[in-house]
N, C-alpha and C positions, 0 to 999 in steps of 0.2 A: 785869616780864617773867617768864616761866616759868623755873624753875631748869633750867640746862643739864645734860644727862645725858651729853653726849659730842659728837663730830663725826663726820661722814661725810666720806670723801674721794672725789673723782672724778678719774680720770687720763685724759690724752689726749695726743696729740702735736702739737696745734695749739689755739689759742684761738678758739672760735667765739662770736661775738657773741650768737647765739641761745641757746647753752647758758649763757653768762654771765648773760643776762637772766633765764632760767628759774631758775637757782640763786639769784639775787638775790630773785625772787619767793617761791621756796620758803623761803628763810631768814627772810623777813619773817613767813611763816605758821607756821614751825617753829623758833622761836628756841631751843627746848630741844635741838635736834639739827641744827645748821647744816651745810651742805656746803662743803667747801674744795676748790677745783679746783687740780690739779697739772698744769702744762703741761710735759711732758717735753721738747718741742722747745726751749722757752726755757731750760730747765736744762741739757740735754745735747746740743743741736744735732743733728748727723747721727747721733749714737748713741742718739737718743730711743727708738726701737723696741727696740733691743738692751738698753738699761738697763731699760726697763719690763719686759721679758721676764726680766731677771735679778732684778729686784725681786720679781716675782710668784713665780719659782722659789725664792727664798730666804725667802718668807713675808711680804714687805713688800707686801701685797695691798690695792688700793683697794676701796672698797665698790661703786662704780659705774665704768664705763669708757666713754668715747666711742670708738667703733670706726672713725672716720675714720683711714685709713691703718694700722690695727692688723690683724695677721693673725688675723681673726676665727675662721676654720676651725681654726686651731691651738689656740686657747683652747677652742673648742667640743669638739674631739677629745679634749682633756685633761680633760674634765668640770669646767672651771673657771667655767662660767657657769650661773646659776640658770634653771630652767625657768619662764618667765612664765606658762605655762598654770596651773601650781600656784597661782600668786598670783591669777589670774583666778577660779579655782574657789572660792577663799575670800573673794572680793570681791563683795558683793551688787550693787555699782554697775557692774561690768564682767563681761561674758561673751564667749564666742566669737561669739555672734550679733550682737554690737555691731559686728563687723568683717565685711568682705567675705571670703568663704570662699577665693576664689582668692588673695587677698593674704596671708592667714595661711599658706596652703599654700606660697606662694612664700617666705615668711620662715622657715618651719620648717627646723631642721637635719636633722631626720628626723621621720617621722610621730609626732605627739603631742609633739614637743619644740620649743618656741619659746624661743630664747635671746636674741633682740635684737628691738628695736623702734625704727624711725626716727621722727623728728619728723614727717616727711611723705614722700611719694613723688613722683617725677617719672617721666616716660615716655621711655625710650630707644627710638627707633624709626627707621624709615627711611620717608620719604614719596615719593610720586610723583604724576604726573598721572593721575587717574581715567580720563581720555579715552584714555590710552595703555595703562595697566596693566589697567583694567577693575575689576570688583568682587571683587578678590582680597583676602582677609584672612589667608590663609596660602598659601604656595606653595613649590614645589620649586626647586632650582637649574636643573633642566631647563626649567621654565616661565619662569624668570627669563631664561635664555639666549635662549629662543625670543622673548620679549617684547623683549629688547634688539635681536635681529637684525632684527625687523620695525619697530622704532621709528624707525630712522633716526638715532638719537642718535650723537654722535661718541664719547662715552665713557660707561661705566656711572656713574662718579662724577666729581666736580669735579676733584679733585686727589690723591686718595688713592693712595699706593703700595701694592704687594701687602702689604708689611710692616704698614702702617697698617691696611689692611682686616683682616688676620689678627688684629692686636691687638684691634681693635674687636669682631670676631666672638667671640674668646676671652672678652672682657669680658662679653659678653652670653650666652654659652653654656657656660661652664665646667661648670655643674651637670649638663649632658647627658653629659659625658665623664669627670667625676671625682666620685665619691661619697665625701665624707669620713667619713660615718658608718659606711659599710660597707667602705671602702677599696678598692672596685672602680674600675678605670679602663677606658675604652672608646675609646681613641684609634685602634685599628685598624678601627673601624667604617666602613662605607660613607659614613655621615653625615659623619665627620670628614675622610675622604679627599675627599669632595665639597667640603667647606669649604676644604681646602688648594688644590684645583684652582681654586676660585672666587677665592680670594685672589690666586693668580698671574695669573688671567685679567684681573683689575682693574688698570688702570693709567690714569693721566691726567696731564695736564700743564697747570699753571695758565697758562702762557705762551700756550696756544692760545686762551684766553678773555679778552676785554676786559671782560666784565660780571662782576658778583658771582655767587655760587652760585645764589641764588634765581632771578635773572633767567635764567640758563642753563637752569635746570629749566623755567621758564615757556616759554622759546624752544625747548625740546625738544632742546637741545644735549647735555644729560646726562640719564640715566634716573632716577637716584635721588639723594636727599639725606638723609644722616643728621642727626637732630635730637634735642635733649634738651628736651622740653616741660615747663615748670614753671609756666606761667601761662596763663590764658584769653586775655589780650590778646596773648600771644605767638602762639597758635594763630590768632587773628583777623587779626593782621598777615600771617602767612604765607598764610592763606586769601585775603585780599584781594588780595595781590600775585599769586596764581595764579588770580584770578577765580573762586574757589570750586571749582576743578578739582583737588581734593586727596583723597588717600587714604593712611591709615596702612597700609602693606603689610608693613613689618618686613623683617628679613632672612630668607632662605629656611631651611627645615628647623629646625635647632637654634637659630638666632639669634632669629627672630621679633622681637617687641617685649618689652622687659623693664622692670622696676620699678628705677629708680635711687633708693637710699636716702639721704635727706638727714639727716645727723646721727644715724646709728643709735647707740643706747646699750644697754648690757647691765649686769646685776647680777652681781658675782662671788659664786659659790656659797658662799664661806667667810665672807662678810660676816655680822657679828652683827646687821646692821640691814637685812635683806632686805626686810621688810615696809615699813619706812620708805623704802627706796630705790624700792620700787614706787610709793609716793605721789608721788615726784619724776617718775617716768616718766609717770604718769597726768597730771600737771600739764603736762609737756613736750609730750605728743602731743595735748592737748585744746584748744590755743589757737593761732590763726594769728598771735598776738603773737610767736612764736618761729620764724616761717618767712620771714625776710627774704630767704632765697635762693629763695623760691617753693616750689612743690610743692603737693600736695593731702593733706588729712587722711586718716588711715586708718579712723577710725570712721565708720559710716554717718551717724550723727546730725550729727557735726561737718562731714562733707562736705556734707550737706543745708543746714546753716546757712551754709556757705561759699559754696555754689552760689547760694543765695537772695540773699546779699549782692552777689555778682558780677552776678547778673541785674538787681538793683536799680540797679546802677551802670552798666548798658548792655552787659553781656555778651550775645553772640548766643546765643539759645536753642538753635538747631540745633547750633552748635559746642560748647556746653557739653554737650549730650546726647552728642555724638560722644566728647568727652574722658571723660565718666563711663562710657560703654560700654567704651571701651579700658581704663579702670582696673579694670573688672569682669571683663575677659577674660584679662589677662596672668597667666601662671602661673608665672613665675620671675624672679629678681632678677639684676641686673647685679652681678658679683662679680669679685674679683681675687685671685690668689695669685701672689706675686712669684716664687716658686721654680718653680711649674708654668709660668708664662708664659715665664720664661727658658729652661726646657727646650725648650718648643715653638718659640720664636723662634730658638734656637740651632740646632736640627736643620733648621728650615725654610729657613735661609739657603742651604744647599747645594741644596735643592729649587728655590728661586727662581732660582738660577744654572744650573739644568738639569743638575746633577751627580747627582741622585737622583730617582727617580719619587716620586709621591705616596704610593704603597703602601709603598715602602721607608722613606720619611720617617716615615710613621705608625707603622711597626713599631719604628723606633728610639725614637720618642717614647713608644710603649707600654711598651717595656722600661725606659726611664729613669724613667718616672712610677710604674710598678710598684715599682721599686727605692725610689723616694722614699717612696711610701706604706708600703712594708714597714718602712723605717727609722723613719718616724713612729710606726707602731703598735708597734714593738719598744721604743720609748722609753717607752711608757705604763706 
């Protein structure tokens, strides 16, 4: 075996079977510089994220990091992550043209700055009946309300409370209201006020329905159904139960459809092994061996191979084309910031109880998020 020159570390707050498998394969190919995975959840339990943050702040920095459950935007804002575009530019085998432009744009922290790469992507969206909704691929809240009123559906959703709807919308649209790279927040916008009003408008009760969610959609008892699509056969199953009467419509305005990142990873900018860490990322994203959770590859070539394999095993061509078209149209990622989400949900509570208007609530959220961003940027 080659002489060992050191070890790389990869940190995370959970153990992913896919990452463990990729590390094992990488180590077989790179015995001179193997990767050791550090599971902070196993070591520190509920203090996992806090301890990882402390270690990074005190110089105990891993070479790679799995971003599942990690405050990515905080790491990015502190310039702790390596720009993967720089590594692509010096790699003859990888260029931006290998990827879909919309997906790279969605993954960027700011224009020209790519700091993370998922193993694969899934589609967060909302589906409905094409016969009811029509050929809409984007729509406004007003159009949704009009469609709902004429549809005859009992409720918009199956069982979501206003709080659940708001959380889901935030997960899918944070980037529209909070820009971490510039520090700008936009929660007083008409778009966010519409989002608040929509969340309050949505309510359902599972006890009203004897059937499952998909059956209720087919029977036109509900108008919309949120889904996370990760496999072609999942789409096929839904389509068959709806007799092909299916459309990806997404949430209105800022929500839309989003990319859900499966096992996103990043390289710490302080690592002495940045180029070697890049080799691991290339291995990780290039094979469906590491996608037990489903999802679709990011690179054009890998997606084409994946699609060919799926069609050879019976995937429906039209449905596969629909999935690929959606993957090439989505322009933002599903994201989560625990602090921002807590601010929004805290202020929204009084709005849902009718004690404040949407405009008043949006103003309070704007003030608190501006203060939060100011504190973050002051700490830099």
